[in-house]
N, CA and C atoms as an extended XYZ file, in Angstrom:
207
Properties=species:S:1:pos:R:3:atomname:S:1:resname:S:1:resid:I:1 pbc="F F F"
N       101.101      106.937     -136.376 N   ILE     1
C       101.488      107.346     -134.079 CA  ILE     1
C       101.890      109.271     -135.132 C   ILE     1
N       100.968      109.784     -133.478 N   ALA     2
C       101.452      111.258     -133.641 CA  ALA     2
C       103.027      111.977     -133.840 C   ALA     2
N       103.138      113.172     -134.109 N   LEU     3
C       104.022      113.979     -134.601 CA  LEU     3
C       104.494      114.509     -134.041 C   LEU     3
N       105.115      115.140     -132.880 N   PRO     4
C       105.357      114.311     -131.761 CA  PRO     4
C       104.808      114.331     -131.118 C   PRO     4
N       103.553      114.265     -130.467 N   GLY     5
C       103.037      113.675     -129.752 CA  GLY     5
C       103.391      112.497     -129.339 C   GLY     5
N       103.506      111.405     -128.884 N   ARG     6
C       103.806      109.691     -129.121 CA  ARG     6
C       105.332      109.754     -129.365 C   ARG     6
N       105.578      110.903     -130.948 N   LEU     7
C       106.712      109.454     -131.368 CA  LEU     7
C       107.849      111.272     -131.824 C   LEU     7
N       109.054      111.363     -130.839 N   ALA     8
C       109.693      112.552     -131.551 CA  ALA     8
C       110.864      112.056     -132.488 C   ALA     8
N       111.574      112.327     -133.844 N   VAL     9
C       111.915      112.500     -134.463 CA  VAL     9
C       113.706      113.704     -134.285 C   VAL     9
N       114.863      113.324     -133.710 N   VAL    10
C       115.266      114.724     -133.422 CA  VAL    10
C       117.092      113.494     -134.678 C   VAL    10
N       117.472      115.254     -135.707 N   GLY    11
C       118.527      114.530     -136.413 CA  GLY    11
C       119.717      114.844     -135.148 C   GLY    11
N       120.482      114.257     -136.223 N   HIS    12
C       121.830      114.786     -135.551 CA  HIS    12
C       122.953      115.479     -135.355 C   HIS    12
N       122.713      116.181     -136.410 N   ASP    13
C       124.576      117.076     -136.816 CA  ASP    13
C       123.504      118.839     -136.838 C   ASP    13
N       122.578      118.363     -136.239 N   ASP    14
C       121.390      120.088     -136.753 CA  ASP    14
C       121.853      121.033     -138.146 C   ASP    14
N       121.789      120.619     -139.253 N   SER    15
C       122.102      120.701     -140.281 CA  SER    15
C       120.948      121.340     -141.104 C   SER    15
N       121.935      122.938     -141.849 N   PRO    16
C       120.531      123.431     -141.865 CA  PRO    16
C       119.541      123.185     -142.481 C   PRO    16
N       119.198      122.050     -142.991 N   LEU    17
C       118.191      121.729     -144.191 CA  LEU    17
C       117.211      121.658     -142.833 C   LEU    17
N       117.414      121.133     -141.304 N   ALA    18
C       116.973      120.225     -140.483 CA  ALA    18
C       115.735      120.865     -140.610 C   ALA    18
N       115.895      122.706     -140.540 N   ARG    19
C       114.808      123.014     -139.853 CA  ARG    19
C       114.290      123.408     -141.621 C   ARG    19
N       114.400      123.027     -143.001 N   LEU    20
C       113.634      123.601     -143.895 CA  LEU    20
C       112.758      122.341     -144.518 C   LEU    20
N       112.779      121.185     -143.986 N   LEU    21
C       111.947      120.152     -143.756 CA  LEU    21
C       110.340      120.435     -142.938 C   LEU    21
N       109.977      120.229     -143.679 N   VAL    22
C       108.211      120.660     -143.513 CA  VAL    22
C       108.136      118.649     -142.013 C   VAL    22
N       107.544      118.592     -141.323 N   PRO    23
C       107.919      119.057     -140.071 CA  PRO    23
C       109.139      119.967     -139.840 C   PRO    23
N       109.332      120.546     -139.885 N   ALA    24
C       110.988      121.446     -138.987 CA  ALA    24
C       111.422      120.015     -137.758 C   ALA    24
N       112.888      119.638     -138.288 N   LEU    25
C       113.645      118.351     -137.635 CA  LEU    25
C       114.590      118.993     -135.903 C   LEU    25
N       113.716      118.074     -135.260 N   SER    26
C       114.602      118.479     -134.189 CA  SER    26
C       116.040      118.065     -134.365 C   SER    26
N       117.271      118.473     -133.744 N   SER    27
C       118.412      117.940     -134.383 CA  SER    27
C       119.395      118.321     -132.467 C   SER    27
N       120.592      117.197     -132.207 N   VAL    28
C       121.694      117.327     -131.884 CA  VAL    28
C       123.047      118.668     -132.618 C   VAL    28
N       123.492      119.588     -131.860 N   ARG    29
C       123.553      120.218     -131.725 CA  ARG    29
C       125.588      119.761     -131.733 C   ARG    29
N       126.851      120.028     -131.623 N   VAL    30
C       127.933      119.403     -130.750 CA  VAL    30
C       128.719      120.488     -131.822 C   VAL    30
N       129.799      120.872     -130.321 N   ASP    31
C       130.943      122.141     -132.014 CA  ASP    31
C       131.899      120.759     -132.732 C   ASP    31
N       131.645      120.819     -133.583 N   VAL    32
C       131.961      119.669     -134.995 CA  VAL    32
C       133.592      120.078     -135.035 C   VAL    32
N       133.717      121.740     -135.638 N   ALA    33
C       134.872      121.405     -136.069 CA  ALA    33
C       135.905      122.074     -134.490 C   ALA    33
N       134.964      122.405     -133.071 N   GLY    34
C       136.055      122.203     -132.393 CA  GLY    34
C       136.458      120.816     -131.780 C   GLY    34
N       136.329      119.627     -132.787 N   LEU    35
C       136.222      118.721     -131.698 CA  LEU    35
C       137.555      118.398     -133.669 C   LEU    35
N       137.123      118.967     -134.215 N   GLY    36
C       138.457      118.785     -135.066 CA  GLY    36
C       139.442      119.819     -135.189 C   GLY    36
N       139.874      120.773     -134.424 N   ARG    37
C       140.549      121.492     -133.739 CA  ARG    37
C       141.486      120.449     -133.393 C   ARG    37
N       140.377      120.255     -132.007 N   TYR    38
C       141.220      118.984     -131.233 CA  TYR    38
C       141.718      117.985     -132.373 C   TYR    38
N       141.535      117.473     -133.091 N   ALA    39
C       141.883      116.397     -133.309 CA  ALA    39
C       143.163      116.987     -133.728 C   ALA    39
N       143.469      117.330     -134.850 N   ALA    40
C       144.426      117.583     -135.039 CA  ALA    40
C       145.972      118.367     -134.087 C   ALA    40
N       145.480      118.923     -133.489 N   HIS    41
C       146.700      119.848     -131.995 CA  HIS    41
C       146.700      118.474     -131.681 C   HIS    41
N       146.056      117.898     -131.415 N   ARG    42
C       146.340      115.522     -130.429 CA  ARG    42
C       147.549      115.863     -131.568 C   ARG    42
N       147.476      115.331     -132.481 N   ALA    43
C       147.952      114.835     -133.879 CA  ALA    43
C       149.376      115.403     -133.768 C   ALA    43
N       149.290      116.556     -133.587 N   LEU    44
C       150.549      117.624     -133.669 CA  LEU    44
C       151.150      117.067     -132.253 C   LEU    44
N       150.819      116.987     -131.125 N   HIS    45
C       151.726      116.810     -130.490 CA  HIS    45
C       151.796      115.509     -130.347 C   HIS    45
N       151.335      114.868     -130.351 N   ALA    46
C       152.191      113.671     -130.736 CA  ALA    46
C       153.085      112.566     -131.328 C   ALA    46
N       153.298      113.911     -132.700 N   LEU    47
C       153.871      114.068     -133.405 CA  LEU    47
C       154.861      114.562     -132.630 C   LEU    47
N       155.320      115.466     -132.324 N   GLY    48
C       155.711      116.172     -131.456 CA  GLY    48
C       156.094      118.320     -132.175 C   GLY    48
N       155.151      118.298     -132.438 N   VAL    49
C       154.708      119.136     -133.682 CA  VAL    49
C       155.007      120.415     -132.282 C   VAL    49
N       154.129      120.322     -131.362 N   GLU    50
C       153.882      120.981     -130.758 CA  GLU    50
C       154.169      120.591     -129.141 C   GLU    50
N       154.640      121.200     -128.491 N   GLU    51
C       154.249      121.364     -127.379 CA  GLU    51
C       153.503      120.813     -126.258 C   GLU    51
N       152.672      121.852     -126.151 N   THR    52
C       151.267      121.752     -125.377 CA  THR    52
C       150.339      120.960     -125.763 C   THR    52
N       149.977      120.074     -124.662 N   PRO    53
C       149.100      119.296     -125.270 CA  PRO    53
C       147.895      119.911     -125.459 C   PRO    53
N       146.727      119.098     -126.342 N   PRO    54
C       145.572      120.556     -126.335 CA  PRO    54
C       144.631      120.375     -124.975 C   PRO    54
N       143.951      121.501     -124.737 N   ALA    55
C       142.924      121.716     -123.484 CA  ALA    55
C       141.914      120.604     -124.630 C   ALA    55
N       141.130      119.902     -122.928 N   GLU    56
C       140.264      118.733     -123.099 CA  GLU    56
C       139.119      119.740     -124.328 C   GLU    56
N       138.069      119.449     -125.274 N   PRO    57
C       137.727      119.695     -125.911 CA  PRO    57
C       136.215      119.747     -125.367 C   PRO    57
N       135.775      120.452     -125.951 N   ASP    58
C       134.552      120.879     -124.987 CA  ASP    58
C       132.998      120.151     -125.767 C   ASP    58
N       132.045      119.209     -125.865 N   VAL    59
C       132.201      117.865     -125.941 CA  VAL    59
C       130.298      117.960     -125.355 C   VAL    59
N       130.230      118.775     -125.174 N   ARG    60
C       128.381      119.149     -124.797 CA  ARG    60
C       127.186      119.028     -125.739 C   ARG    60
N       126.308      118.935     -125.659 N   ALA    61
C       124.892      118.056     -127.475 CA  ALA    61
C       124.383      119.199     -126.047 C   ALA    61
N       124.093      119.735     -127.719 N   THR    62
C       122.333      120.432     -126.715 CA  THR    62
C       121.129      120.155     -127.617 C   THR    62
N       119.958      119.508     -127.483 N   VAL    63
C       119.226      119.417     -128.447 CA  VAL    63
C       118.381      120.753     -128.921 C   VAL    63
N       118.514      120.752     -130.437 N   VAL    64
C       117.969      121.942     -130.740 CA  VAL    64
C       116.082      121.556     -131.240 C   VAL    64
N       115.390      122.202     -130.467 N   HIS    65
C       113.671      121.325     -130.145 CA  HIS    65
C       113.479      122.352     -131.636 C   HIS    65
N       112.687      121.907     -132.914 N   ARG    66
C       111.826      122.655     -133.309 CA  ARG    66
C       110.787      121.678     -133.523 C   ARG    66
N       110.054      121.673     -135.008 N   GLU    67
C       108.555      120.352     -134.229 CA  GLU    67
C       108.163      118.877     -134.025 C   GLU    67
N       109.652      117.644     -135.006 N   THR    68
C       109.618      116.569     -134.354 CA  THR    68
C       109.395      116.093     -132.670 C   THR    68
N       110.244      117.052     -131.820 N   SER    69
C       109.916      116.480     -130.232 CA  SER    69
C       109.313      117.995     -130.347 C   SER    69
């Protein structure tokens, strides 16, 4: 199968390793650190440590196009 002609291969975490592979791996980028902060603030709010509930996280995902897509 021709890659990327007939098949696209896409990773899930935009690891720095993805750009070093041959061919360079396309990937999906998500703000994992932001989601972690949101989860921590939500837990602290649920425990009563923080009064204000956290703002909704940015859950947009973007595709980083490299050689495999």
